[in-house]
VEXDREN-2710 file (C-alpha; in Angstrom, 1 decimal):
% VEXDREN-2710
k/r/px/py/pz
1/MET/-15.6/-19.8/0.6
2/THR/-13.0/-22.4/0.9
3/ASP/-11.0/-24.4/-1.5
4/ASN/-13.2/-27.6/-1.6
5/GLY/-12.9/-27.6/2.2
6/ASP/-9.6/-29.5/2.1
7/ARG/-7.2/-26.7/2.9
8/GLY/-9.5/-24.2/4.6
9/ILE/-8.3/-21.3/2.5
10/ASP/-10.7/-18.4/2.4
11/TRP/-10.0/-17.0/-1.1
12/VAL/-12.5/-14.1/-0.7
13/GLU/-10.7/-12.9/2.5
14/ARG/-7.3/-13.4/0.9
15/SER/-8.2/-11.4/-2.2
16/GLY/-9.1/-8.4/0.0
17/LYS/-5.8/-8.4/1.9
18/ARG/-3.5/-5.4/1.4
19/ALA/0.0/-6.2/0.2
20/LYS/2.8/-5.0/2.3
21/GLY/4.6/-1.9/1.3
22/ARG/3.6/0.9/-1.0
23/ARG/1.7/0.3/-4.2
24/PRO/3.8/1.0/-7.3
25/GLU/3.1/4.4/-8.9
26/PHE/3.4/4.8/-12.6
27/PHE/1.4/8.0/-13.2
28/GLU/1.4/11.4/-11.6
29/ASP/-2.2/11.1/-10.5
30/PRO/-2.8/8.1/-8.2
31/ALA/-6.4/7.9/-9.5
32/VAL/-5.0/6.9/-12.9
33/ASP/-3.0/4.1/-11.3
34/ARG/-6.1/2.9/-9.6
35/LEU/-8.1/3.1/-12.8
36/TYR/-5.6/1.0/-14.7
37/SER/-5.4/-1.5/-11.8
38/MET/-9.2/-1.9/-11.8
39/THR/-9.3/-2.2/-15.6
40/LEU/-6.7/-4.9/-15.6
41/ALA/-8.4/-6.8/-12.8
42/LEU/-11.7/-6.6/-14.8
43/ALA/-9.8/-7.8/-17.9
44/ALA/-8.5/-10.8/-15.9
45/GLU/-12.0/-11.6/-14.7
46/VAL/-13.3/-11.4/-18.3
47/SER/-10.5/-13.8/-19.4
48/ALA/-11.5/-16.3/-16.7
49/LEU/-15.2/-16.0/-17.7
50/ARG/-14.2/-16.6/-21.4
51/GLU/-12.4/-19.8/-20.4
52/ARG/-15.3/-21.0/-18.3
53/GLN/-17.7/-20.3/-21.2
54/ASP/-15.4/-22.2/-23.5
55/THR/-15.6/-25.1/-21.0
56/VAL/-19.4/-25.0/-20.9
57/GLU/-19.6/-24.9/-24.7
58/ARG/-17.1/-27.8/-25.2
59/LEU/-18.9/-29.9/-22.6
60/LEU/-22.3/-29.2/-24.1
61/ASN/-21.0/-30.0/-27.5
62/GLU/-19.4/-33.3/-26.3
63/ASN/-22.1/-34.5/-23.9
64/GLY/-25.2/-32.5/-24.7
65/THR/-25.6/-31.8/-21.0
66/LEU/-23.5/-30.7/-18.1
67/SER/-23.3/-30.2/-14.4
68/ARG/-21.3/-27.8/-12.2
69/ALA/-19.1/-30.8/-11.2
70/ASP/-18.4/-31.4/-14.9
71/ILE/-17.4/-27.8/-15.4
72/GLU/-15.1/-27.8/-12.3
73/ALA/-13.5/-31.1/-13.3
74/TYR/-12.9/-30.2/-16.9
75/GLU/-9.3/-30.4/-18.2
76/PRO/-8.8/-29.1/-21.7
77/ASP/-6.9/-31.4/-24.1
78/LYS/-3.8/-30.1/-25.9
79/ALA/-5.8/-28.8/-28.9
80/ALA/-8.3/-27.0/-26.6
81/ALA/-5.5/-25.6/-24.5
82/ASP/-3.7/-24.4/-27.6
83/GLU/-6.8/-22.8/-28.9
84/ARG/-7.5/-21.1/-25.6
85/GLY/-3.9/-19.9/-25.4
86/LEU/-4.2/-18.2/-28.8
87/ALA/-7.5/-16.6/-27.9
88/THR/-6.1/-15.3/-24.7
89/LYS/-3.0/-13.9/-26.5
90/ALA/-5.3/-12.1/-29.0
91/TYR/-7.5/-10.8/-26.1
92/VAL/-4.5/-9.4/-24.2
93/ALA/-3.1/-7.9/-27.3
94/ARG/-6.4/-6.0/-27.9
95/ILE/-6.5/-4.7/-24.4
96/MET/-2.8/-3.7/-24.3
97/ARG/-2.7/-2.2/-27.8
98/GLY/-2.8/1.4/-26.5
99/PHE/0.2/0.8/-24.2
100/GLN/2.0/-1.0/-27.0
101/GLN/1.4/1.9/-29.4
102/ALA/2.7/4.4/-26.8
103/ALA/5.8/2.3/-26.2
104/GLU/6.4/2.0/-30.0
105/ALA/6.0/5.8/-30.4
106/LEU/8.7/6.3/-27.7
107/GLU/11.1/3.9/-29.5
108/ALA/10.4/5.2/-33.0
109/ASP/13.1/7.1/-34.8
110/ASP/10.6/9.2/-36.6
111/PRO/9.6/12.4/-35.0
112/PRO/6.0/12.8/-33.9
113/ILE/3.5/13.8/-36.6
114/MET/3.1/17.3/-35.2
115/ASP/6.8/17.9/-35.7
116/TRP/6.3/17.1/-39.4
117/VAL/3.2/19.3/-39.6
118/GLU/5.0/22.2/-38.1
119/LYS/8.1/21.7/-40.4
120/LEU/6.0/21.4/-43.5
121/SER/3.8/24.4/-42.7
122/LYS/7.0/26.6/-42.4
123/ASP/8.3/25.6/-45.8
END
């Protein structure tokens, strides 16, 4: 698969290339890192599919018909781009909510709920 044949870039081959150096490790179990990596890659693919679907819907709405060339050539206007941007932000926020909640819990001044439960059960 090449980029319209004009640059000769094989994107499938490039996507399978291994980055130089070690992969960053965030969790004790490397399987968890791989799982998060796969999940985020799938989320990116879904995001791309959502934009493509939006393109198809807009072109069908506007023209009543479409071709692959129409889809590939589509450039959203400012209103469509803004709408897509908001939808993408909401999508990412839903995916990342668990991470956000964990970070918020670490930053919170309040002790974890179990500390309160233990304290209240002693009184």
